[in-house]
C-alpha positions in Angstrom: -91.2 -48.6 -2.9 -90.4 -49.7 -6.4 -89.9 -46.1 -7.5 -87.5 -45.3 -4.6 -85.6 -48.4 -5.1 -85.5 -48.4 -8.9 -87.2 -51.8 -9.2 -89.4 -50.9 -12.2 -92.7 -52.0 -10.6 -91.3 -55.5 -9.8 -92.7 -55.8 -6.3 -96.0 -54.1 -7.1 -96.6 -56.4 -10.0 -95.7 -59.5 -7.9 -98.1 -58.5 -5.1 -100.9 -57.7 -7.5 -100.6 -61.1 -9.2 -100.4 -62.9 -5.9 -103.6 -61.2 -4.6 -105.6 -61.3 -7.9 -107.2 -63.8 -10.1 -103.9 -64.7 -11.8 -102.4 -66.0 -8.5 -102.8 -69.6 -9.7 -101.3 -69.1 -13.2 -97.7 -70.2 -14.0 -96.7 -66.6 -14.6 -97.3 -65.5 -10.9 -94.3 -67.5 -9.3 -92.0 -66.4 -12.1 -92.8 -62.7 -11.4 -92.5 -63.2 -7.7 -89.2 -64.9 -8.0 -87.9 -62.0 -10.2 -89.0 -59.5 -7.5 -87.2 -61.5 -4.8 -84.0 -61.6 -6.8 -84.2 -57.8 -7.4 -84.7 -57.1 -3.7 -81.8 -59.5 -2.7 -79.5 -57.7 -5.1 -79.9 -54.3 -3.5 -76.8 -52.8 -1.8 -76.7 -52.6 2.1 -78.6 -49.7 3.4 -80.7 -49.2 0.3 -84.0 -49.9 2.1 -83.2 -47.5 5.0 -82.2 -44.7 2.7 -85.3 -45.2 0.5 -87.7 -44.6 3.3 -86.0 -41.6 5.0 -88.5 -38.6 5.5 -88.7 -36.4 2.4 -89.8 -32.8 2.1 -93.6 -32.5 1.7 -94.9 -31.1 -1.6 -96.5 -27.7 -1.6 -100.3 -27.9 -2.0 -100.2 -26.6 -5.5 -97.5 -29.1 -6.5 -99.4 -31.9 -4.9 -102.5 -31.0 -6.8 -100.6 -30.8 -10.1 -99.0 -34.2 -9.5 -102.4 -35.8 -8.7 -103.9 -34.4 -11.9 -101.0 -35.7 -14.0 -101.2 -39.2 -12.5 -105.0 -39.2 -13.0 -104.6 -38.3 -16.6 -101.9 -40.9 -17.2 -104.0 -43.6 -15.5 -107.0 -42.6 -17.7 -105.0 -42.7 -21.0 -102.8 -45.7 -20.4 -104.2 -49.2 -21.0 -103.9 -51.2 -17.8 -101.4 -54.1 -17.7 -103.3 -57.3 -17.3 -101.9 -60.6 -16.2 -103.8 -62.4 -18.9 -101.9 -60.4 -21.5 -98.7 -62.2 -20.6 -99.8 -65.8 -21.1 -97.1 -68.6 -20.8 -98.0 -69.8 -24.3 -97.1 -66.4 -25.7 -93.7 -66.6 -24.0 -93.2 -70.2 -25.3 -94.1 -69.0 -28.8 -91.6 -66.1 -28.7 -88.9 -68.4 -27.4 -89.6 -71.0 -30.1 -89.5 -68.4 -32.8 -86.2 -67.0 -31.5 -84.7 -70.5 -31.4 -85.8 -71.2 -34.9 -84.2 -68.1 -36.2 -81.0 -68.9 -34.4 -81.0 -72.4 -35.8 -81.5 -71.0 -39.3 -78.6 -68.6 -38.8 -76.4 -71.4 -37.6 -77.3 -73.5 -40.7 -76.5 -70.5 -43.0 -73.2 -70.1 -41.3 -72.3 -73.8 -41.8 -73.0 -73.4 -45.5 -71.1 -70.2 -45.7 -68.0 -71.8 -44.1 -68.1 -74.9 -46.3 -68.7 -73.0 -49.5 -65.9 -70.6 -48.7 -63.5 -73.4 -48.0 -64.4 -75.1 -51.4 -64.2 -71.7 -53.2 -60.7 -71.0 -51.8 -59.3 -74.5 -52.3 -60.8 -75.0 -55.8 -58.3 -75.7 -58.6 -58.1 -73.2 -61.4 -59.5 -75.9 -63.7 -62.6 -76.3 -61.5 -64.2 -73.1 -62.6 -67.8 -74.4 -62.4 -67.2 -75.6 -58.8 -65.7 -72.3 -57.8 -68.6 -70.3 -59.3 -71.2 -72.6 -57.5 -69.3 -72.2 -54.1 -69.2 -68.4 -54.5 -72.8 -68.2 -55.3 -73.8 -70.4 -52.3 -71.4 -68.4 -50.0 -73.0 -65.1 -51.0 -76.6 -66.4 -50.4 -75.6 -67.8 -47.0 -74.2 -64.4 -46.1 -77.4 -62.7 -47.2 -79.4 -65.1 -45.0 -77.3 -64.3 -42.0 -77.7 -60.5 -42.5 -81.4 -60.5 -43.1 -82.4 -63.3 -40.6 -85.6 -64.3 -42.5 -88.3 -66.4 -40.9 -87.4 -70.2 -40.9 -89.8 -70.9 -43.7 -87.9 -68.5 -46.0 -84.6 -69.8 -44.8 -85.7 -73.3 -45.6 -86.7 -72.3 -49.1 -83.3 -70.6 -49.7 -81.4 -73.8 -48.5 -83.6 -75.9 -50.8 -82.9 -73.6 -53.8 -79.1 -73.8 -53.1 -79.3 -77.6 -53.1 -81.2 -77.6 -56.4 -78.7 -75.2 -58.0 -75.9 -77.5 -57.0 -77.7 -80.6 -58.4 -78.4 -78.8 -61.7 -74.7 -77.7 -62.1 -73.6 -81.2 -61.3 -75.9 -82.6 -64.0 -74.6 -80.1 -66.5 -71.1 -81.2 -65.7 -72.2 -84.9 -66.1 -73.1 -84.1 -69.7 -76.9 -84.4 -69.3 -78.5 -83.0 -72.4 -80.6 -79.9 -72.1 -83.9 -81.6 -72.8 -83.5 -84.3 -70.2 -82.3 -81.7 -67.7 -85.5 -79.6 -68.2 -87.6 -82.8 -67.9 -85.9 -83.7 -64.6 -86.5 -80.1 -63.3 -90.1 -80.2 -64.3 -90.6 -83.6 -62.5 -88.9 -82.4 -59.4 -86.0 -84.8 -59.7 -83.5 -82.1 -59.0 -85.2 -81.2 -55.7 -83.0 -83.7 -53.7 -79.5 -85.2 -53.8 -78.8 -88.3 -55.9 -77.1 -90.7 -53.5 -76.5 -93.3 -56.2 -74.5 -90.9 -58.4 -72.6 -89.6 -55.4 -71.8 -93.3 -54.4 -70.7 -94.1 -58.0 -68.4 -91.1 -58.2 -66.8 -92.1 -54.9 -66.3 -95.7 -56.2 -64.8 -94.5 -59.5 -62.4 -92.2 -57.7 -61.5 -95.0 -55.2 -61.0 -97.5 -58.0 -57.6 -95.9 -59.0 -58.6 -95.7 -62.6 -55.2 -94.3 -63.5 -53.4 -97.4 -62.5 -56.0 -99.6 -64.1 -55.9 -97.8 -67.4 -52.1 -97.9 -67.4 -52.0 -101.6 -66.6 -54.5 -102.4 -69.4 -52.3 -100.5 -71.9 -49.2 -102.2 -70.5 -50.7 -105.6 -70.8 -51.9 -105.0 -74.3 -48.3 -104.1 -75.4 -46.9 -107.1 -73.7 -49.4 -109.4 -75.4 -48.5 -108.0 -78.7 -44.8 -108.6 -77.9 -43.9 -105.0 -78.5 -40.3 -103.9 -77.7 -39.7 -103.0 -74.2 -42.9 -104.7 -72.9 -42.1 -107.2 -70.1 -43.8 -110.5 -69.2 -46.7 -110.7 -66.8 -47.0 -113.0 -63.9 -50.1 -114.9 -62.7 -50.1 -112.7 -59.6 -50.1 -109.5 -61.7 -52.9 -110.8 -63.9 -55.0 -111.8 -60.8 -54.6 -108.4 -59.2 -55.8 -106.6 -62.4 -58.6 -109.1 -62.7 -59.8 -108.4 -59.1 -59.8 -104.6 -59.7 -61.7 -104.9 -63.0 -64.4 -107.0 -61.4 -64.7 -104.6 -58.5 -65.2 -101.7 -60.9 -67.8 -103.8 -62.9 -69.7 -104.6 -59.7 -69.8 -100.9 -58.7 -71.0 -99.9 -62.1 -73.7 -102.5 -62.1 -74.9 -101.5 -58.7 -75.0 -97.9 -59.7 -76.4 -98.6 -63.2 -79.1 -96.0 -62.8 -76.5 -93.4 -61.9 -75.3 -93.2 -65.5 -78.8 -93.1 -67.1 -79.3 -89.9 -69.0 -75.8 -88.7 -68.2 -74.4 -89.5 -71.6 -71.4 -87.1 -71.3 -70.2 -88.9 -68.2 -70.8 -92.3 -69.7 -68.9 -91.4 -72.9 -66.0 -89.9 -70.9 -65.5 -93.1 -69.0 -65.3 -95.1 -72.1 -64.5 -98.8 -71.5 -64.0 -98.1 -67.8 -67.7 -97.1 -67.6 -69.1 -100.1 -69.5 -69.7 -103.0 -67.1 -70.4 -105.4 -69.9 -67.1 -104.7 -71.6 -65.3 -104.9 -68.2 -66.8 -108.4 -67.7 -65.4 -109.3 -71.1 -62.0 -108.0 -70.0 -62.2 -110.0 -66.8 -63.0 -113.2 -68.9 -60.0 -112.4 -71.1 -57.7 -112.0 -68.0 -59.0 -115.3 -66.6 -58.2 -117.2 -69.9 -54.8 -115.5 -70.0 -54.0 -116.9 -66.5 -54.9 -120.4 -67.6 -52.9 -120.2 -70.8 -49.9 -118.8 -68.8 -50.1 -121.7 -66.4 -50.3 -124.3 -69.2 -48.0 -122.7 -72.0 -46.0 -120.0 -70.4 -45.9 -116.3 -71.4 -45.1 -117.1 -75.0 -48.3 -118.9 -75.4 -50.2 -115.8 -74.3 -48.9 -113.6 -77.0 -51.3 -112.5 -79.7 -51.0 -109.7 -82.3 -54.5 -108.5 -81.4 -53.4 -107.9 -77.8 -56.2 -107.5 -75.4 -58.8 -107.6 -78.1 -58.2 -111.1 -79.1 -60.9 -113.9 -78.8 -64.3 -112.8 -77.5 -63.2 -109.2 -77.3 -63.5 -108.9 -81.1 -67.3 -108.5 -80.6 -66.6 -104.9 -79.5 -65.8 -102.0 -81.7 -62.1 -102.4 -82.4 -61.8 -98.6 -82.4 -63.0 -98.3 -78.8 -59.9 -97.8 -76.5 -59.5 -99.9 -73.5 -57.3 -97.4 -71.8 -56.7 -93.6 -71.8 -53.9 -91.3 -72.6 -52.5 -89.5 -69.5 -54.2 -86.2 -70.6 -57.6 -87.9 -71.2 -57.4 -89.7 -67.8 -56.4 -86.6 -65.9 -59.3 -84.7 -67.5 -61.8 -87.4 -66.6 -60.6 -87.8 -63.0 -60.7 -84.0 -62.6 -64.3 -83.9 -63.8 -65.3 -86.8 -61.5 -63.8 -85.0 -58.5 -65.4 -81.7 -59.4 -68.8 -83.4 -59.7 -68.3 -85.2 -56.3 -67.5 -81.8 -54.6 -70.6 -80.3 -56.1 -72.6 -83.2 -54.8 -71.2 -82.7 -51.4 -72.1 -79.0 -51.4 -75.7 -79.8 -52.6 -76.1 -82.5 -49.9 -75.0 -80.0 -47.2 -77.6 -77.5 -48.4 -80.4 -80.1 -48.5 -79.3 -81.3 -45.0 -79.6 -77.8 -43.5 -83.0 -77.6 -45.0 -84.1 -80.8 -43.4 -82.8 -79.8 -40.0 -85.2 -76.9 -39.6 -88.9 -76.6 -38.9 -91.0 -74.3 -41.0 -92.0 -71.4 -38.8 -93.7 -68.3 -40.2 
């Protein structure tokens, strides 16, 4: 019947399972249901046409066919129900799902890396190179579809490369970088550094630097410098203290990253920022008691307790220095986000083989 109806042994297999020792296995109902669906899908009249009388074979043809079938039955390994265990089907389904998940993860990385690569500023050469490298690797993973374990290793490596490039941009010296690699410190994202970079970019350092420079000129009584009000001093004081708080909370984020620390100058030194805050508080008191004229001092912002610091250390940046520093911070943050994405895709998979 299967041959005449083109059912590929569906009904024969279902009947054999139902009558045999495998009748009570979970596989039997599934095969039987498949046979029922195949029969129900037959066009009208198919059963009648399949069983119309057919010409009888000549004796010599019948004998040849019998011999051929006997030889095939002897050579072919019999299909046994126990060869198709439900756990085998479950394993195959799990492995297929894991490969699909790895491909989706690679696609997410490819899309994110491509977006960063295309949007990167010409000045962000290191970022563009990292994004291009991650994009190419993600494309390779999608083409080759490796087992989940190998995909996880590739995602992990992408995250480590992003972290290493980020540390190089932060000015970490080569010796410390090698020590961190050997100790496995680059094998995961650094949430403290990422948080600090976000805080620095949100602090509007450009305005803060400009305000400190403007206040310094006003205190020195330079031509064209206007007077400051108590409200303006309070606003600057609040911003300086917020930045000092962020730096103190992320103190470990600057450890070993001497290039980043030096680039921030006074704006990356929480101790100096606290001194600046104290100076602003005193100025507000003098302003209230003596007016703006009483606040003026030829030493500007570095009068009083501020003299303890190196007088050559600038309290503000030139526009060029500030733009370069902010560009560097933003590039590092984008690298951190790419690395975090790769580490997250790795965490989202299970290590199949």
